[in-house]
N, C-alpha and C positions, 0 to 999 in steps of 0.2 A: 570180478566182483559184480554181483547183480544187486541193483538198488530198485526197490519198489516204493512208489509214492502213493499213499492212500489218502483220499480226501473228498472235498466237494468242489464247488465251482472255482475256487482259488487254485487248487491243484490241477483241475482240468484245464485252466488257462483262460477262463472267462475274462474278456476285456484286454487280454494281451493282444498285440497287433498280429501275432501268429502263434501257433502252438510251439514253434521253435524258440519263442521268446518268453514262454511260461517257465516258472522257476524249476520244475523237474528237469526239463531239457537243458536249461542253462546250468544247473548244478552238475549234471552228467558231463557237459562240455568242459566245465571248470575242472572237474576231477580228472577227466581224460587228458587235459593239457598238462597235468602234473605227472607223477610217476605211476598213478593208479590207472588201471584199465577197467572201465565201468560200462555195464549195459543197464539201461534204465527202462522201467515199466511203470505205467500209470494206471491205477484203478480209481477213477474219480468221475463224478458227473455233476453238472450244475443242478442245484436244488437238493442235493443229498443232505439229509440230517444224519445224526449219529445212528439212528435206527436203520436208515438206508445203507449206510456204510457197513454196519454189522452184517446185514443181510448179504451184501455183495461179497464180503470177506468169506462168509460161510458158503455161499453158493457158487461164487466165481473166482475166488482168490487163491484157493488152495494150491493149485499147480505152480503159479508164479511165486507165491510166498514161500513154498517149500524149498525153492532153489535160491532164495534171496539171501544175501549176506547182511543186508541192512534194510529196514523198512521205516519210512516216516509216516506218521499219522497226523493229519491236520483236519480236524472236523469240529463243528460246533457253531460256526457262523450262522448257518441257516436255522439251527435250533433257537439261537438267540434272536435272530431277526423275526422269526415267526412269532415268538413269545412277545417281543417288544411291540410289533405291529398289532397283535391281538389286544395287548394292553391299552394301546392308544385308541383303537377302534371301539373297545368296550368301556373305556374310561375306568378300567379296573387296575389296581396295582399290579406290577409285573410279578408273577409268581416265581421268583428266583429259586427258592428252595425246591420247588417241584421240578423246575427245569433242570437244576443241577443234579438232583437225585436220579432222574432218568438218564441224563448225559453220563453221569458216573457209571451207572450200571452198564450202559452200552459200550463205553470206552474200555472199561474193565474186561468185558467179554471179548472185545476186539484184541486186547493184549493177550488174553488167555488163549484165544484161538491161534494167534501168530506163534506164541511160544509152544503150543501143542504140536503145530504142524511144521515147525522149522527151528533152525538154530540162529535165526537172524537176530541181530541187535535191533532194538526198537528206539526210535527217536520220536518223541511227541512234541508237536509245536503248540505254543500258546496262541491265544487269539489277540490280534492287534485291534485297536478301537477305531473304526472309521468315523465314529461320532464323538470326538473328544470334547465337544461343547455341550453334550447332554449328560447331566449328572446321572440320569437313569442308566445310560450306557456305561459310563465310567464305573459305577458301582457294580452293575451286573457282570461286566467283563472282568473286573477286578476279582470278584468272587469266583467266577469260572476259572480264571487263571490260577488262583490259589488252590482250588480243588485239583486242577490238572497237575500242578507241581506236587501236591501231597500224594495223589494217586500214583503218579509216575515213580516217585521215590519208593512207595510201598511195593511197587511191582518191579523194581530194579530196571526202570526205563529211563533213558536220558531225556532231559527237557531241553528243547531249543527255544530260547526266550524271544520268540518272534516279535512280541509286543514291544520289546525295548528297541528293536530296530526301526519301528515306525513312530515311536513316541515323539511328538512335537514336529513330525515331518509329514503328517497325513495329507496335507494340502498338496505336497509334491508327489506323493507316492500312491494315492488312491485315485482311481479313474473316476472322473466326473464329480470330484469333491466340490461341495458348495459351501454350506455353512457349518458343516461338522455336527449337525443335529439330527436326531432320529427322524424328525419330521421331514427331512429332505427325502426320505425313502417313500413318502406318501405321494409324491408328485410324478409317479411313473417309473423312472429308472431307479435302480438301487445303486447309490454311489458307495459301494463296499469293496470292490475288487481292486487288486493292485493294477496300476498301469505298467508299462514296460519297465520304467525305472524302478517301480516297487518290486517287480519280479526279479530284477537284477540284484536289488538289495537283499531279498530273501535268499537267492542262490549264493551270494557271497557269504552271507551269515551262516547258511545251513551246511555248506560243503565241508567245513572242518568237523562238524558233528558226525558226518557219515564215514569219515576215514577210519580204517581199522585201528583199534586201540593198540598202542605199542606194548 
């Protein structure tokens, strides 16, 4: 079985102590320790938005996706972070509707491209909230996750509810967590990625979603 993980810095393994401790590699290890024999591939980069991931799938992903049994898609954190930081900097309201419309268009195109080029099952991950103490983040991420769930159902894609695995545990699972507010991101480092424990939580939660359906 070939598993391909598509995504941004979280999937790439940013702030994990090594790439071996990022969730895609941990998930493959967990599956291989059972009865499944899995080979894993990652197509992800730090800073990728849903636009960037769509481009990567089109221009670089065809060969690996074509041979994949299952593909996970985890994207959107950078789209949200960029929009939120722009909103704070300009003192303008966060343009959630505009953000979600563009995101939906890109993710829908990613699903279509995967389905066109392969027979892989698709698992789409929701977004956890690294800023649980900011109403702005709670509302925006809530809206994004509702849209992800709705789009996934309409495209016959499985949803992995990643946000529920982090809810209430962000201080333990997010690298560099401070106050849980969007403003924390303005002071240099972005406290948004999972730490090693967070990556383990993701791998444990995600692995059952990747197993072949009985």
